C-alpha positions as MATLAB code, in Angstrom:
seq = 'MRRYDTTIDEIFGTYDPATMIRGREYADDGRVVVNARDVAVVRAVVRGSGATPYDVTIGEEGESCNCPAFDRE';
ca = [
      66.827  -70.855  -57.436;
      63.807  -68.561  -57.178;
      63.933  -65.070  -58.537;
      64.048  -62.553  -55.659;
      60.561  -61.139  -56.200;
      58.690  -64.309  -57.151;
      56.834  -64.628  -53.842;
      55.869  -60.958  -53.680;
      54.783  -61.064  -57.347;
      52.556  -64.046  -56.557;
      51.026  -62.253  -53.574;
      50.389  -59.096  -55.591;
      48.709  -61.272  -58.225;
      45.961  -62.134  -55.727;
      44.745  -58.512  -55.500;
      42.002  -57.176  -57.710;
      43.158  -54.956  -60.596;
      41.575  -51.782  -59.159;
      43.582  -52.136  -55.931;
      46.786  -52.703  -57.872;
      46.131  -49.684  -60.102;
      45.496  -47.460  -57.084;
      48.640  -48.768  -55.378;
      50.721  -48.173  -58.502;
      49.357  -44.623  -58.779;
      50.275  -43.950  -55.142;
      53.774  -45.327  -55.733;
      54.225  -43.327  -58.946;
      53.146  -40.179  -57.063;
      55.805  -40.792  -54.389;
      53.210  -41.581  -51.725;
      54.722  -44.968  -50.792;
      57.862  -45.345  -48.673;
      59.099  -48.951  -48.412;
      60.636  -49.508  -44.975;
      61.513  -53.192  -45.324;
      61.482  -55.699  -48.150;
      62.601  -59.248  -48.628;
      61.466  -62.251  -50.632;
      58.377  -62.833  -48.476;
      57.260  -59.444  -47.128;
      57.022  -55.745  -47.933;
      56.453  -53.135  -45.208;
      55.641  -49.571  -46.208;
      54.091  -46.308  -45.140;
      51.488  -44.963  -47.571;
      50.020  -41.476  -47.741;
      46.444  -41.952  -48.883;
      43.814  -39.300  -49.387;
      43.579  -38.547  -45.656;
      45.945  -36.606  -43.424;
      47.364  -39.641  -41.589;
      49.784  -42.005  -43.355;
      49.052  -45.737  -43.175;
      51.261  -48.654  -42.198;
      50.993  -51.462  -44.740;
      52.440  -54.972  -44.568;
      52.023  -57.470  -47.417;
      53.537  -60.928  -47.286;
      53.204  -64.688  -47.125;
      51.757  -64.489  -43.606;
      48.962  -62.212  -44.813;
      48.518  -58.501  -44.999;
      47.660  -55.670  -42.680;
      46.862  -52.016  -43.099;
      45.422  -49.454  -40.743;
      43.721  -47.687  -43.674;
      39.924  -47.400  -43.995;
      39.880  -49.210  -47.362;
      41.526  -52.339  -45.954;
      38.370  -53.603  -44.262;
      36.286  -53.019  -47.402;
      38.446  -55.115  -49.741;
];
């Protein structure tokens, strides 16, 4: 049986270290609110440096984010 977070851990492992560090800093600062999570997807709202929070989805089907940095990475 797979450990609950194995799939998400694998997905996170595909991101560059700078993105993961920034995401961890946002989470540690309380700027990430996870709305839904299961073995294959995480949905959250993230307060970045701008005034408008961003909707973020990361999962097996891909990822989406309405943040300006998403298109650059």
